[in-house]
C-alpha positions as CSV (number, residue, x, y, z in Angstrom):
1,M,-12.6,-7.5,8.0
2,N,-12.5,-7.9,4.3
3,L,-9.5,-7.1,2.2
4,R,-9.9,-6.6,-1.6
5,V,-6.9,-6.2,-3.8
6,L,-7.7,-3.5,-6.4
7,G,-4.2,-3.5,-7.8
8,C,-0.8,-5.1,-7.0
9,S,1.4,-4.8,-10.1
10,G,4.6,-2.9,-10.4
11,G,3.4,-1.5,-13.7
12,I,0.5,-1.4,-16.2
13,G,-0.6,-3.4,-19.2
14,A,-3.7,-5.4,-20.1
15,D,-5.4,-6.3,-16.8
16,L,-2.6,-5.0,-14.6
17,R,-3.3,-2.3,-12.0
18,T,-0.9,-0.5,-9.7
19,T,-1.0,-0.8,-5.9
20,S,-4.3,-0.2,-4.0
21,L,-5.8,-2.3,-1.2
22,L,-9.5,-1.8,-0.1
23,I,-10.3,-2.6,3.5
24,D,-14.0,-3.2,3.9
25,D,-15.6,-0.5,1.9
26,D,-14.2,2.6,3.5
27,I,-10.4,2.5,3.8
28,L,-7.7,2.4,1.1
29,I,-4.1,1.7,1.5
30,D,-2.5,3.5,-1.5
31,A,-4.5,4.8,-4.4
32,G,-2.9,3.3,-7.5
33,S,-4.7,2.7,-10.8
34,G,-6.7,-0.2,-9.3
35,V,-8.9,2.5,-7.8
36,G,-10.3,3.2,-11.3
37,D,-12.2,-0.1,-11.3
38,L,-14.4,1.0,-8.5
39,T,-17.9,2.3,-9.2
40,L,-18.8,5.9,-8.3
41,E,-20.8,4.6,-5.4
42,E,-17.8,2.6,-4.1
43,L,-15.6,5.7,-4.5
44,E,-18.1,7.7,-2.4
45,N,-17.9,5.2,0.4
46,I,-14.1,5.7,0.9
47,K,-13.4,7.8,4.0
48,H,-9.7,7.2,4.6
49,I,-6.7,6.8,2.4
50,F,-3.4,5.7,3.9
51,L,-0.4,6.3,1.6
52,T,2.9,4.3,1.8
53,H,5.0,6.8,0.0
54,S,5.1,9.5,-2.6
55,H,5.8,7.5,-5.8
56,M,3.1,8.0,-8.4
57,D,2.2,4.4,-8.9
58,H,0.9,4.4,-5.3
59,F,-1.2,7.6,-5.5
60,T,-1.8,8.1,-9.2
61,F,-5.6,7.8,-9.1
62,L,-6.1,9.9,-6.0
63,P,-6.4,13.2,-7.9
64,L,-9.0,11.6,-10.3
65,M,-10.9,10.0,-7.4
66,V,-11.4,13.3,-5.5
67,D,-12.4,15.0,-8.7
68,S,-15.0,12.3,-9.4
69,I,-16.6,12.5,-6.0
70,F,-16.5,16.3,-5.8
71,G,-19.9,17.6,-4.7
72,S,-21.3,14.1,-4.0
73,I,-20.0,13.4,-0.4
74,K,-20.9,15.1,2.8
75,E,-17.6,14.7,4.6
76,P,-14.1,15.0,3.2
77,V,-11.9,12.1,2.4
78,I,-8.9,12.0,4.8
79,V,-5.6,11.3,3.2
80,H,-3.0,10.0,5.8
81,G,0.7,10.0,5.1
82,Q,4.1,10.9,6.5
83,P,4.9,14.6,6.5
84,K,7.3,14.2,3.5
85,T,4.7,12.3,1.5
86,I,2.0,14.9,2.2
87,E,4.5,17.7,1.3
88,A,5.3,16.0,-2.0
89,L,1.6,15.8,-3.0
90,K,1.0,19.4,-2.0
91,T,4.1,20.7,-3.8
92,H,4.0,18.6,-7.0
93,I,0.5,17.4,-7.6
94,F,-2.3,19.5,-5.9
95,N,-0.6,22.7,-6.8
96,W,-3.1,24.3,-9.3
97,T,-0.7,23.5,-12.2
98,I,-0.7,19.7,-12.3
99,W,-4.1,19.4,-10.5
100,P,-6.4,21.7,-8.5
101,D,-5.8,21.8,-4.8
102,F,-8.9,19.8,-3.6
103,S,-7.9,20.4,0.0
104,K,-9.3,23.9,-0.6
105,L,-12.2,23.1,-2.9
106,P,-15.1,23.9,-2.9
107,S,-13.7,26.0,0.0
108,E,-11.0,25.9,2.6
109,E,-13.8,25.5,5.3
110,N,-15.5,22.7,3.4
111,P,-13.0,20.8,1.3
112,V,-13.6,17.4,-0.5
113,M,-10.2,16.2,0.8
114,V,-8.2,16.7,4.0
115,F,-4.5,15.9,4.5
116,E,-3.5,14.5,7.9
117,T,0.1,13.8,8.7
118,M,0.9,10.5,10.5
119,M,4.2,9.4,12.0
120,P,5.7,5.9,11.8
121,G,4.9,4.1,15.0
122,T,1.4,5.7,15.2
123,T,-1.6,3.4,15.6
124,M,-5.0,4.6,14.5
125,P,-8.3,2.9,15.5
126,L,-11.1,3.1,12.9
127,G,-14.2,1.3,14.2
128,D,-13.1,-2.2,15.1
129,R,-10.0,-2.0,13.0
130,T,-6.6,-0.7,13.9
131,L,-4.0,0.5,11.4
132,E,-0.3,0.9,12.5
133,M,2.1,2.8,10.3
134,I,5.6,1.1,10.2
135,Q,8.7,2.7,8.8
136,V,10.5,0.8,6.1
137,N,13.5,1.3,3.8
138,H,12.8,2.8,0.4
139,I,14.5,5.4,-1.8
140,V,12.0,8.0,-0.6
141,P,10.5,8.0,2.9
142,G,8.3,4.9,3.0
143,V,6.1,3.0,5.3
144,G,4.2,-0.3,5.5
145,Y,1.1,-1.0,7.6
146,R,-0.2,-3.6,10.0
147,V,-4.0,-3.8,10.0
148,A,-5.9,-5.7,12.8
149,C,-9.4,-6.4,14.0
150,N,-10.9,-8.8,16.5
151,S,-10.9,-11.7,14.0
152,G,-7.5,-11.3,12.4
153,S,-4.6,-9.2,11.0
154,F,-2.5,-8.6,8.0
155,A,0.6,-6.6,7.1
156,F,1.7,-4.9,3.9
157,T,5.4,-4.0,3.4
158,G,4.8,-1.2,1.0
159,D,7.8,-0.6,-1.2
160,T,11.0,-1.5,0.6
161,T,14.3,-3.4,0.7
162,N,16.4,-4.9,3.5
163,H,16.0,-3.5,7.0
164,D,15.0,-4.6,10.5
165,N,12.2,-2.3,11.7
166,F,9.2,-3.8,9.9
167,W,9.9,-7.3,11.1
168,E,10.7,-6.2,14.6
169,V,7.3,-4.4,14.9
170,L,5.4,-7.4,13.6
171,N,7.2,-9.7,16.1
172,R,5.8,-7.6,19.0
173,Y,2.3,-9.1,18.3
174,D,1.0,-12.5,19.1
175,S,-0.1,-13.4,15.6
176,L,-0.2,-12.4,11.9
177,D,-2.5,-14.1,9.5
178,L,-1.5,-12.7,6.1
179,L,1.6,-10.9,4.8
180,I,1.8,-9.0,1.5
181,C,5.4,-8.4,0.4
182,E,6.7,-6.4,-2.5
183,V,9.3,-8.1,-4.7
184,A,9.8,-5.8,-7.7
185,F,12.7,-7.5,-9.5
186,P,14.0,-11.0,-10.2
187,N,17.4,-12.1,-8.8
188,V,19.3,-11.2,-12.0
189,L,18.4,-7.5,-11.3
190,E,19.3,-7.6,-7.6
191,D,21.8,-4.7,-7.9
192,L,19.0,-2.6,-9.4
193,A,16.6,-3.7,-6.6
194,K,19.1,-2.5,-4.0
195,R,19.7,0.9,-5.7
196,A,15.9,1.4,-6.2
197,G,15.0,0.4,-2.7
198,H,13.1,-2.8,-3.6
199,Y,13.3,-6.5,-2.8
200,S,14.5,-9.3,-5.1
201,P,13.6,-12.9,-4.0
202,E,17.1,-13.4,-2.5
203,L,16.9,-10.1,-0.6
204,L,13.4,-10.9,0.7
205,A,14.7,-14.3,1.9
206,L,17.3,-12.5,4.0
207,D,14.6,-10.5,5.8
208,L,11.9,-13.2,6.2
209,V,14.2,-15.2,8.6
210,K,13.6,-12.3,11.0
211,L,9.9,-12.9,11.2
212,R,8.8,-15.3,13.9
213,H,5.2,-15.6,12.6
214,R,4.2,-18.1,9.8
215,P,1.5,-16.3,7.7
216,D,0.7,-17.1,4.1
217,I,2.8,-14.7,2.0
218,Y,1.6,-13.0,-1.1
219,I,4.0,-11.4,-3.5
220,S,3.1,-8.0,-5.0
221,H,4.6,-5.2,-7.0
222,T,6.2,-7.5,-9.5
223,K,7.4,-6.0,-12.8
224,P,5.1,-6.8,-15.7
225,G,6.1,-9.9,-17.6
226,K,8.4,-11.0,-14.7
227,E,5.6,-12.2,-12.3
228,D,6.1,-16.0,-12.6
229,I,9.9,-15.8,-12.6
230,I,9.9,-13.7,-9.4
231,V,7.4,-15.9,-7.6
232,D,9.2,-19.1,-8.6
233,E,12.5,-17.5,-7.4
234,C,10.8,-16.6,-4.1
235,R,9.6,-20.2,-3.6
236,A,13.1,-21.4,-4.3
237,A,14.8,-18.9,-2.0
238,I,12.2,-19.3,0.8
239,P,11.3,-23.0,0.7
240,D,10.0,-23.2,4.2
241,R,7.2,-20.6,3.7
242,K,3.9,-20.6,1.9
243,I,4.5,-18.3,-1.1
244,H,1.7,-17.2,-3.4
245,R,1.5,-14.8,-6.3
246,L,-1.0,-11.9,-5.6
247,F,-3.6,-11.1,-8.2
248,G,-5.7,-8.1,-8.6
249,G,-9.3,-8.9,-7.6
250,T,-8.3,-11.3,-4.9
251,Q,-10.3,-10.9,-1.6
252,F,-9.4,-12.1,1.9
253,A,-11.7,-12.4,4.9
254,L,-9.9,-11.8,8.1
């Protein structure tokens, strides 16, 4: 299984792209602005998109993607998300005012995109890979994912702040090779992090003690210009873990 980080920033600017993770060549977790760096052929290869929540930095290039591949794919792209996430996209984005409803184009019988609701706790096999949706704690209904194959596994927190469930679910398994954690704000903005449903380094440290696995940890969703401060504070707050800054374009073989 190959994991390619298309985007992992909490904002935009210069080479920064918002959250999107490409698994092999056919699965996306989130569809932020990093999707825009894929070629048209790469876009046409994507069969499944798993959304973490309804905030636009995590789906902003989905409307443009389905428009770009319209008419060039034989089977619809399946967009997976919690019911509230799917409802938000249908109501506020694919509503014929902000963007056409591509779940009904070119026809309801043969659309370019299909929405499929998925509940936290559900596990979905796709070939030799398995994706599990895990409920987290965000300001809107949010989830993270654990993705596993025969050779390894990784987990992605999505956007979240302190809670127990994500860590309890990961602890049920025998191993975890890679963990991608959001940390949006530095410690000086911890109060804002709590109110916005995000981690700061100190808040993440409180949750990582719940995880019995010892994977390498990559920090994502950092606010532009604050990346080095946040990663340095994570290393100081969590000295017993291997902490790395995540960069767009990074690839992992699992």
